[in-house]
C-alpha positions as CSV (number, residue, x, y, z in Angstrom):
1,M,121.1,76.4,114.7
2,N,122.5,79.8,113.8
3,A,120.3,82.8,113.5
4,P,120.3,84.3,110.0
5,D,122.4,87.6,109.6
6,F,120.1,90.5,109.1
7,E,121.5,93.7,107.7
8,P,119.7,96.9,108.8
9,A,117.7,98.4,106.1
10,E,118.8,101.8,104.9
11,D,117.0,104.7,106.3
12,P,114.9,106.2,103.5
13,G,114.9,109.6,105.2
14,P,111.8,111.7,105.3
15,T,109.2,110.4,103.0
16,R,107.5,112.9,100.7
17,R,104.2,112.1,99.2
18,P,102.7,114.2,96.4
19,G,100.1,116.7,97.6
20,S,96.6,116.3,96.3
21,P,95.7,118.7,93.5
22,L,92.3,118.8,95.0
23,R,93.8,120.3,98.2
24,L,95.4,123.1,96.1
25,V,92.2,123.7,94.2
26,L,90.2,123.9,97.4
27,A,92.8,126.2,99.0
28,V,92.5,128.6,96.1
29,A,88.7,128.6,96.2
30,M,88.8,129.2,99.9
31,I,91.2,132.2,99.4
32,L,89.1,133.7,96.6
33,A,85.8,133.2,98.5
34,G,87.3,134.7,101.6
35,L,88.6,137.8,99.7
36,V,85.0,138.3,98.2
37,W,83.4,138.0,101.7
38,I,85.9,140.4,103.1
39,G,85.1,142.9,100.3
40,Q,81.3,142.4,100.9
41,G,81.6,142.6,104.7
42,L,83.6,145.8,104.5
43,G,81.2,147.3,101.9
44,I,83.9,147.5,99.2
45,L,82.0,145.0,96.9
46,T,78.5,146.3,96.6
47,A,77.3,144.9,93.3
48,G,73.8,143.4,93.5
49,R,71.9,142.9,96.7
50,S,73.2,140.6,99.4
51,F,72.7,140.3,103.2
52,M,76.5,140.1,103.5
53,I,77.1,143.7,102.2
54,G,78.2,146.0,105.1
55,D,78.1,143.2,107.7
56,P,81.5,143.1,109.4
57,T,80.8,139.4,110.4
58,W,81.4,138.3,106.9
59,A,84.7,140.2,106.7
60,V,85.9,138.2,109.8
61,I,84.6,134.9,108.2
62,G,86.3,135.9,105.0
63,A,89.6,136.5,106.9
64,V,89.4,133.1,108.4
65,F,88.9,131.5,105.1
66,V,91.8,133.3,103.6
67,V,94.1,132.2,106.4
68,V,92.9,128.6,106.3
69,G,93.2,128.6,102.5
70,L,96.8,129.9,102.7
71,A,97.7,127.4,105.3
72,M,96.3,124.6,103.1
73,A,98.3,125.9,100.1
74,V,101.6,126.3,102.0
75,R,101.1,122.8,103.6
76,K,100.5,121.2,100.2
77,R,103.6,122.9,98.8
78,A,105.7,121.7,101.8
79,V,104.5,118.2,101.6
80,S,104.9,117.7,97.9
């Protein structure tokens, strides 16, 4: 019996899947929240009363949120 001839499949190249709109919405929300927290932590945003105002810890947490949000937004754009 002869083995059937198989042709190699074409290489589809890098596959791209659409990014989730939820990921982009979450990224934008994280960036905005991070900016508010930076402002409160540095004492720039002082409207109302909050335990976060003037506490530099919240500026650092806000900066982390901004960086993670930007990374999510850039990754979403690169994947889609």
